[in-house]
Structure formats: C-alpha cells, structure tokens
C-alpha positions as CSV (number, residue, x, y, z in Angstrom):
1,M,-149.4,-36.5,21.1
2,I,-152.0,-39.2,21.8
3,E,-152.5,-41.7,19.0
4,V,-155.8,-43.5,18.5
5,G,-155.4,-45.9,15.6
6,E,-154.3,-43.8,12.6
7,Y,-155.4,-40.5,14.2
8,K,-153.4,-38.1,16.3
9,V,-154.8,-36.0,19.1
10,K,-152.6,-33.0,20.3
11,E,-152.5,-32.5,24.0
12,G,-153.2,-29.0,25.5
13,L,-156.1,-28.3,23.2
14,Y,-159.9,-28.4,23.6
15,Y,-162.1,-30.5,21.3
16,T,-165.7,-30.7,20.1
17,K,-167.6,-33.7,19.0
18,D,-167.7,-32.2,15.5
19,H,-163.9,-32.5,15.4
20,E,-162.8,-28.9,15.8
21,W,-160.0,-27.9,18.1
22,A,-159.6,-24.8,20.2
23,K,-156.3,-23.4,21.5
24,V,-156.4,-20.7,24.2
25,L,-153.5,-18.2,23.6
26,E,-151.8,-16.2,26.4
27,D,-153.7,-13.1,25.4
28,G,-157.0,-14.9,25.9
29,T,-157.9,-15.3,22.3
30,V,-158.7,-18.7,20.8
31,L,-157.3,-20.3,17.6
32,V,-159.7,-22.7,15.9
33,G,-158.9,-25.5,13.5
34,I,-160.0,-29.0,12.5
35,T,-158.6,-32.2,13.9
36,D,-156.5,-34.9,12.3
37,Y,-159.6,-37.2,12.3
38,A,-161.6,-34.5,10.4
39,Q,-158.9,-33.9,7.8
40,K,-158.4,-37.6,7.1
41,E,-162.1,-38.1,6.8
42,L,-162.4,-35.2,4.3
43,G,-159.4,-36.3,2.2
44,D,-157.4,-33.8,0.1
45,L,-158.7,-30.3,0.8
46,A,-159.4,-28.1,-2.2
47,Y,-160.8,-24.9,-0.7
48,V,-161.3,-23.2,2.7
49,E,-164.0,-20.6,2.8
50,L,-162.5,-18.4,5.5
51,P,-164.9,-16.6,7.8
52,E,-165.1,-12.8,7.7
53,V,-163.1,-10.8,10.2
54,G,-165.6,-9.1,12.5
55,K,-168.1,-12.0,12.2
56,E,-169.9,-12.7,15.5
57,V,-170.4,-16.4,16.3
58,N,-172.1,-18.3,19.0
59,K,-170.7,-21.7,20.1
60,G,-172.0,-24.2,17.7
61,D,-172.6,-21.8,14.8
62,V,-171.2,-22.5,11.4
63,L,-167.8,-20.7,11.3
64,C,-166.9,-21.6,7.7
65,E,-166.9,-24.3,5.1
66,I,-164.2,-26.6,3.9
67,E,-164.3,-28.3,0.5
68,S,-162.4,-31.5,-0.3
69,V,-162.3,-33.8,-3.3
70,K,-164.9,-35.9,-1.4
71,A,-167.3,-33.4,0.2
72,V,-168.2,-30.0,1.6
73,S,-168.0,-29.8,5.3
74,E,-169.0,-27.2,7.8
75,V,-166.7,-26.1,10.6
76,Y,-168.5,-25.0,13.8
77,A,-167.3,-22.4,16.3
78,P,-166.1,-24.2,19.5
79,V,-166.6,-20.9,21.5
80,S,-168.7,-17.7,21.1
81,G,-167.1,-14.4,20.2
82,E,-165.8,-12.3,17.4
83,V,-163.6,-13.5,14.6
84,I,-160.6,-11.1,14.8
85,E,-158.2,-12.8,12.4
86,V,-158.2,-15.5,9.7
87,N,-155.4,-17.6,8.4
88,E,-155.1,-16.1,4.9
89,E,-152.4,-18.7,4.0
90,L,-155.2,-21.3,3.7
91,S,-156.8,-19.4,0.7
92,D,-153.9,-20.4,-1.5
93,S,-152.8,-23.5,0.4
94,P,-155.7,-25.4,1.9
95,E,-153.5,-28.5,1.9
96,K,-151.7,-27.1,4.9
97,I,-154.5,-28.5,7.0
98,N,-153.9,-32.0,5.6
99,E,-150.1,-31.6,6.2
100,D,-150.5,-30.4,9.9
101,P,-154.0,-29.9,11.1
102,Y,-152.9,-28.7,14.6
103,E,-150.7,-25.9,13.2
104,A,-152.9,-24.8,10.3
105,W,-155.5,-22.8,12.3
106,I,-158.5,-21.4,10.4
107,A,-159.6,-18.4,12.6
108,K,-158.8,-16.5,15.8
109,I,-161.7,-15.7,18.0
110,K,-161.9,-13.1,20.8
111,P,-164.2,-15.1,23.1
112,K,-167.2,-13.7,25.0
113,N,-167.7,-16.5,27.6
114,L,-164.6,-18.5,27.6
115,E,-164.4,-20.0,31.1
116,E,-168.0,-21.4,30.9
117,E,-167.7,-22.7,27.3
118,L,-164.4,-24.4,27.9
119,K,-166.2,-26.6,30.5
120,E,-168.4,-28.0,27.7
121,L,-165.4,-29.0,25.5
122,M,-163.3,-32.1,25.8
123,D,-159.6,-32.2,26.7
124,A,-157.3,-34.4,24.6
125,N,-157.8,-37.6,26.7
126,A,-161.6,-37.2,26.5
127,Y,-161.5,-36.6,22.8
128,A,-159.2,-39.6,22.3
129,E,-161.8,-41.8,24.2
130,Y,-164.6,-40.3,22.0
131,L,-162.7,-41.2,18.8
132,K,-162.6,-44.9,20.0
133,T,-166.4,-44.9,19.9
134,L,-166.6,-43.8,16.2
C-alpha cells in the first residue's frame, strides 16, 4: 500500500484520473471500484445505484452513481465492455466502500479491448504522483 498524505493507494491495480480503480482478474474480467481518495472526498455513502447486468459501457461512460451525505457523484467505466456482475451487497450496505474501498467493488466488466485500454490507465505509483498534484 502506498500512502499519500491521508490517502491509501493499493498496488497492483489500475487507476483513472476520476478516481476509479480497475483490477484485472485471472479470467480476464475486471472489477471496478472507487479509490480511497474518492470515498474520503464523498464522505459517508448513503446509496449506490448499481449498474444493470448486461449494460454495455465504453471507457469513460457513466457506469453508475453514488450518493453520499455531501453529494451525488458519477462513477465512470475505466474499461469498455459488458457489465456481467454487480456487488449486490452495496445495495444494503454502501458504507462498505467507506470501510474498505479496494475490497468493495461495484461491478465486474467483461472487457472488449483490455490490452489497449490498460495502457491509458495509471499504475499505483503514477496515481500516487497524480494525487500529490490535487
């Protein structure tokens, strides 16, 4: 784990400038969640509007919305593909993202163009450097 001030950055994941993370699983699918920075900025989460299974997304499309006591925030797809699973646990317990943002994934995507799109994402070190500029 890399620490940047009060924020934690988990190694082995890919990151976007919008503070989503992507974890490539052994079967080639990708878990998506929000970073420690994002959950701390949002504050206590009240609701996660999970995407529909079967939804096709392009990299950068709105995947879903998250509501906190402070704001409503959009979560963007870090890769293109089809949503094949969602973390139903978050419907009843959105605070799981506050408790452990790198374990509380939101959706699993079957990617269409993974190798190319991963090149456009940051690794943990690059994301940690990006956080220092905010």
